[in-house]
N, C-alpha and C positions, 0 to 999 in steps of 0.2 A: 589421490593424495596418499602417499605412503607414510607409515608410521616409522619413527626413528627407532633404531635398534636399541634395546635395553630399556625402553620405556616410551610413554606417549609424550607428544610434544606439548610444550607449554603454550599458552595463548600468545606470549611474546614471540616465540619461535614461529608459530603459525603466521602471525602478522608479518614478521620479517620476510618469510618466504613468499607470502602473498604479495607484498610490496615489490619484491624483486622480480615478480613474474614467474616464479618457480613452481607455483601451485598447479598441479595437474589433477583433474578430476576424472574418475571413471563415470560411466553413464549413469549408474544408479545414484552416485553422489550428486551429479548435476541435477537429476530429477528431484531428489530429496531436497536439495538446496532451493530449487525454484518453488517447491510446494511450501516450504517454511517461509520464504520471502513473500509469497502471496498472502499467507496468513498474517505475517507481521505487518506488511505494508497496509493492509486493510484495517487492522486494529490501530496502527499508528495514525492513519488518516481520521478514523473515528474520534480518537482522543484529541487530535488537533482541532477538529471542527467543534467538538463538545466544548472545548475551552474558548475557541475564537468566538463562537456565536453567543457565548455568555456576555462578552463585551459588545458584540455587534447588536445584540438585542437590548442593550441598555443596562446591563449588569443587574437586572431585576430578577431574572430566572435563568436556570439552566434548561437547555432545549435538547431533546433527544434527536440524534442524527442518524441518517441512513434509513434504509427500509428493511433491515434484518432484525432478527431477535438477538443475534450476537453483536457485540460492538465491533462491527466490520463494515467498511464501505468499499464497494467494488472498484471505483474509478482509481483509487490509490494503488490497488493491487494490479490493475491493468497497466498503469503507468510504470510501476516498479520493475516489472519483468523486462521490458525493452531497455530501460535505463541500465540495468545490471548487465544485460547481454551486450549492449553497445559500448558500455564503459569498461567491460572486463579487461580487455587488452590495453586500455588506456589508464589503468588505475595508478600508474606511477606518476601521473600528471594531474594533480587535484584540480587545477584551474580549468583544464580541458574537460574533466569530469563535470565540474560545476556548470560550465557553459553548455555542454552537450546535454546534460540532464535538464537544464532549464528549457532548452529548445524542444526536447522530446516531450517533457511535461506540458509545455504550452500547446504543442500540436495535439497531443492526446486529449487535453482538456477542451480545446476549441472544437476539434472534430467530434468528440463525444457529445458535447453540449449542443452543437449545431445539428447533429443527426437526431438526437432526442427531440429537439425543437421541430424539425421538419417532419419526422415520422409520427411524432405525437401530436401534430397539429397545433403547435404553439406551447407544448409542455416544456417547462424548465425545471431541472433538478437543482440548479443554482443560477443566480442572477446577480452579477457584480454591479449592475446598475443601481442596486438599492443597498449595497453594503458599504461599510466604512473601509478606508484605506484602499480604494479601488483605482489607484493611479494607472494610467495606460489602459483603461478598460476598453475592450473590443467587443462590442455588441452584447456585453454582459456575460460572455462565455469565458473570457480569460482576462487577467489583468497583471500588472507588474508585481503586485504583492504576492499573488498566487504563485507565479513562476519562481520568484525569489525564495519563497518558503519551500517549494518543491525542490529547487536547486540545492539549497543548503541541507534540506532533509536527505537528499540523495548522497551528499557527502557523509552524513551520519550512516546511511545505509551501506555505502561502499566501504567505509573505513572503520566501522565499528560492528555493524550487524553481520555483514558477510563474514568477516574474520571470526567472529564469535561462533557462527554456525559451522564454519570450517573446523574450528577447535572442538566444538561439540561433536562433530562427525568423527573426529579422531579419538574422542574419549569413550564413545559408545560403540557397541557392536553394530554391524550392518543391519541385523534384524531389528535391534532396538531403535536405531535411528530412523529406519524406514517406517517402522510401525508408528513412531511418533509423528513423522512427517505426513504419512498417509491419513492417519486418524484425524489430525487437525485440519488437513486440506479437505477431506471428505465432509467433515463437520460444517465448515463454512460454505462449501459448495451446496450441500443439502439445504442449508438455511437460505442460500441465494436462490436456488431452483424453486423451493417452496414459495417464497415471497414474490419472485419474479414471474413464475409460470403457474404452479399448482394452485395457489390461492385465488388467482384470477380465473383459471379454467374451471375449477370446481366451486368457485364462489365461497371459499373458506376464509376465515378471518386471518388477516395478515399481521405482520409485526406492528405496523403503525396503529391498527385498531387495538391491538393488545395493549400497547404502551399508553395510548390515549385513555384506554379504560382504567389504567392504573393511575391516571392523573398527570402523565408526562405531556409536555407541550412540544409541538413542532413549529419551527418558523415557517411562515407561508410567504 
């Protein structure tokens, strides 16, 4: 993504080029963009669940979500990356992006939930059988409400978040942008590795134990 002579591009100019399919990224820019998307998508998913389960739980309490210290949930990051990669060349067609992202999100959610269930001997990280607005529920792993939310969230991702990161990329030096992207990415990955592997292998307290000790509740 080249800078315009005589100054840096405005957000509107970046968005216009992006929508015309004129945005070309160098390898370092693509890597940095993916890192920031992983961080953003996981945090966005945490916020969505934090709000949704307040209503699902009867509006009596807020419930802590995810299994990390940071407000970040991995399934949203896992889904965001293939959505952006698959929809990148189709971004001029929002309806195609919407439908394709719904399909990708539904497959990721169903396969992820089913694998955890099989490998974990019946373990579920989510179960739409017992949630509100669970239309089109398939074995508790995916439902119409979830794929609709993910689909419209993907429009926000593709047409607001990605252009903003592209604009930010042009405003910052290569070193500053990559330092930001790498630091945030490493931070969430370290949190994930600790809670997913290290805490279990070494029998250390994980994030759920920590937050429960502070009085936070988790939906079961």
